[in-house]
Structures are given as structure tokens and as C-alpha cells.
C-alpha positions in Angstrom: 5.3 39.0 14.1 4.8 35.8 16.0 2.5 33.1 14.7 1.7 29.7 16.1 1.4 27.2 13.4 -1.0 24.3 14.2 -0.5 21.3 11.8 -3.4 18.9 11.1 -3.8 15.4 9.7 -1.0 13.8 7.8 1.1 17.0 8.2 1.7 16.1 11.9 3.0 12.7 10.8 5.3 14.2 8.2 6.7 16.9 10.5 6.5 14.8 13.7 5.0 17.8 15.5 1.6 19.3 15.9 2.5 22.9 16.6 5.3 25.4 16.5 5.8 29.1 17.1 7.7 31.0 14.5 8.7 34.6 13.9 7.7 35.7 10.4 8.0 38.8 8.3 5.2 37.4 6.0 2.3 39.7 5.4 0.2 37.4 3.2 -0.9 33.8 3.2 1.3 33.1 0.1 4.4 34.6 1.9 3.7 32.5 5.0 3.2 29.3 2.9 6.6 29.9 1.3 8.2 30.3 4.7 6.6 27.1 5.9 8.2 25.3 2.9 11.6 26.9 3.7 11.3 25.8 7.3 10.2 22.3 6.4 11.6 21.1 3.0 9.9 17.7 3.6 6.6 19.5 2.8 7.8 20.4 -0.7 5.5 18.5 -3.1 2.7 18.3 -0.4 -0.4 20.4 -0.8 -1.6 22.3 2.2 -4.0 25.1 3.1 -3.7 27.9 5.7 -6.6 29.1 7.8 -6.9 31.9 10.4 -9.9 32.7 12.5 -11.8 29.8 11.0 -11.4 31.1 7.4 -9.2 29.5 4.7 -6.7 32.0 3.5 -4.5 32.0 0.4 -2.6 34.2 -2.0 -2.7 37.9 -1.1 -5.0 37.4 2.0 -3.4 39.2 4.9 -2.2 37.3 8.0 -2.3 38.5 11.5 -0.3 37.7 14.6 -1.8 34.7 16.4 -2.8 31.1 15.4 -2.6 29.8 11.8 -3.9 26.4 11.1 -2.1 24.3 8.4 -4.4 21.7 6.8 -3.6 18.9 4.4 -6.0 18.5 1.4 -9.5 17.5 2.4 -12.7 17.0 0.6 -16.3 17.6 1.7 -19.1 15.2 1.6 
């Protein structure tokens, strides 16, 4: 499937890009996160979260074709 990764915050600085389209075989958030680290070894050691359809996804949460946001750590207040 095709997903468009949209990077936010410091991740855009680290990767020197804000978006990219990738073909993935990932079915879960954990699989996609692993693929992101394989694509961008500079992110190893950085914490990030994935979101799809305005919902944070992780672990065994399924992903769908479309847009996936990639967020650096953030805190609420």
C-alpha cells in the first residue's frame, strides 16, 4: 500500500523534509515505525509517534492507505 508520511516538529529538521510517499507492506503501526527507522537510520534513538485520521496509533493498531503523521515527543499543558 502507499502511505504519505508527514513529518512534524524537529523531525523535519533531522530528515530535511516534511513529507514523503512510501510503499509499505506494513499492516500495523509497529511495523510502519520499524520501516521508518529502516528508511531513516538518523531517527534511531529518537522517539516518535504515528497518527492516522487524527488518532495516535501504536503497536498492533492497523494502518490504512493514506496519510500518516509522524510526531516527535510532545507534552500537554
